[in-house]
C-alpha positions in Angstrom: 65.2 34.6 111.8 64.8 31.1 113.2 68.5 30.9 114.1 68.3 34.2 116.1 65.3 32.9 118.1 67.0 29.6 118.7 70.1 31.3 120.0 68.1 33.6 122.3 66.4 30.5 123.7 69.7 28.8 124.3 71.1 31.8 126.1 68.1 31.9 128.4 68.4 28.1 129.0 72.1 28.4 129.9 71.4 31.3 132.2 68.5 29.4 133.9 70.7 26.3 134.5 73.5 28.5 135.9 71.2 30.1 138.4 69.6 26.8 139.4 73.0 25.4 140.3 73.4 28.0 143.0 69.7 28.5 144.1 68.0 25.7 146.0 64.9 26.0 148.2 64.6 24.3 151.5 61.8 23.9 154.0 63.2 26.8 156.1 64.0 29.0 153.1 62.0 28.0 150.0 62.6 29.2 146.5 60.5 31.9 144.9 60.3 31.3 141.1 59.0 33.9 138.7 58.1 32.8 135.2 57.0 35.4 132.7 55.3 34.8 129.4 54.4 37.4 126.8 51.1 38.2 128.5 51.1 36.8 132.0 53.4 36.3 135.0 53.4 33.4 137.4 55.1 33.1 140.7 55.5 30.0 143.0 57.2 29.3 146.3 58.7 25.9 146.1 60.3 23.5 148.6 62.9 21.6 146.6 63.7 19.1 149.3 60.1 17.9 149.4 59.6 18.6 145.7 56.3 20.4 145.9 54.9 23.9 145.6 53.8 25.7 148.8 52.1 28.8 147.3 51.4 29.7 143.7 49.8 32.6 142.0 49.4 34.0 138.5 48.1 37.2 136.9 45.3 35.1 135.6 44.1 34.4 139.2 40.7 35.7 140.3 42.3 38.1 142.7 44.3 39.9 140.0 42.0 39.7 137.0 40.4 43.1 137.2 43.7 45.0 138.0 45.4 47.5 135.7 46.6 46.5 132.3 50.2 47.6 133.0 52.3 44.4 133.3 54.8 45.8 135.8 52.0 47.0 138.1 50.3 43.6 137.9 53.7 42.1 138.8 54.0 44.3 141.8 50.4 43.4 142.9 51.2 39.7 142.3 54.3 40.0 144.6 52.3 41.6 147.4 49.6 39.0 147.2 52.0 36.2 147.1 53.8 37.5 150.2 50.5 37.7 152.0 49.6 34.1 151.1 53.1 33.0 152.2 52.8 34.8 155.5 49.6 32.8 156.1 51.6 29.6 155.7 54.4 30.9 158.0 56.9 31.6 155.3 59.0 34.8 155.8 62.3 34.1 154.1 62.8 32.9 150.5 65.5 32.5 147.9 64.7 34.4 144.6 64.9 32.5 141.3 64.4 34.6 138.2 64.3 31.5 136.0 66.7 32.8 133.4 65.0 36.2 132.9 66.9 39.4 133.4 66.3 41.2 136.7 64.4 44.2 135.4 60.9 45.1 134.4 58.1 42.7 135.5 60.6 40.3 137.3 61.9 43.1 139.4 58.4 44.4 140.1 57.4 41.0 141.4 60.4 40.9 143.7 59.8 44.5 144.9 56.1 43.7 145.6 57.1 40.6 147.5 59.5 42.6 149.6 56.8 45.2 150.3 54.5 42.4 151.3 57.0 41.2 154.0 59.2 38.5 152.4 62.9 38.6 153.1 65.3 37.6 150.3 
């Protein structure tokens, strides 16, 4: 069982590094990173040239705590709220980084919510 989990982890790590070689955030077009754990989802907009986070949000944030229990719906709300906060800071275009996760489920829901909120990928 341990070997199977270790192999899964290595596959995700390889996929993440392969994505990060191609995806890089700049000041004009920062990187939107989505990290999902078993219970929660986090999203950040990062400027890689300066090396700091511009906007960050999680499903544990005060704004999203009382929302529905469905993870994908929480992800969609997270994307919309993140897009609204990014618009306040003048960010309209981002590069999407799924951090090694497959583009479906909650990761896709965050991306769709961010698009609905006005971010261009």
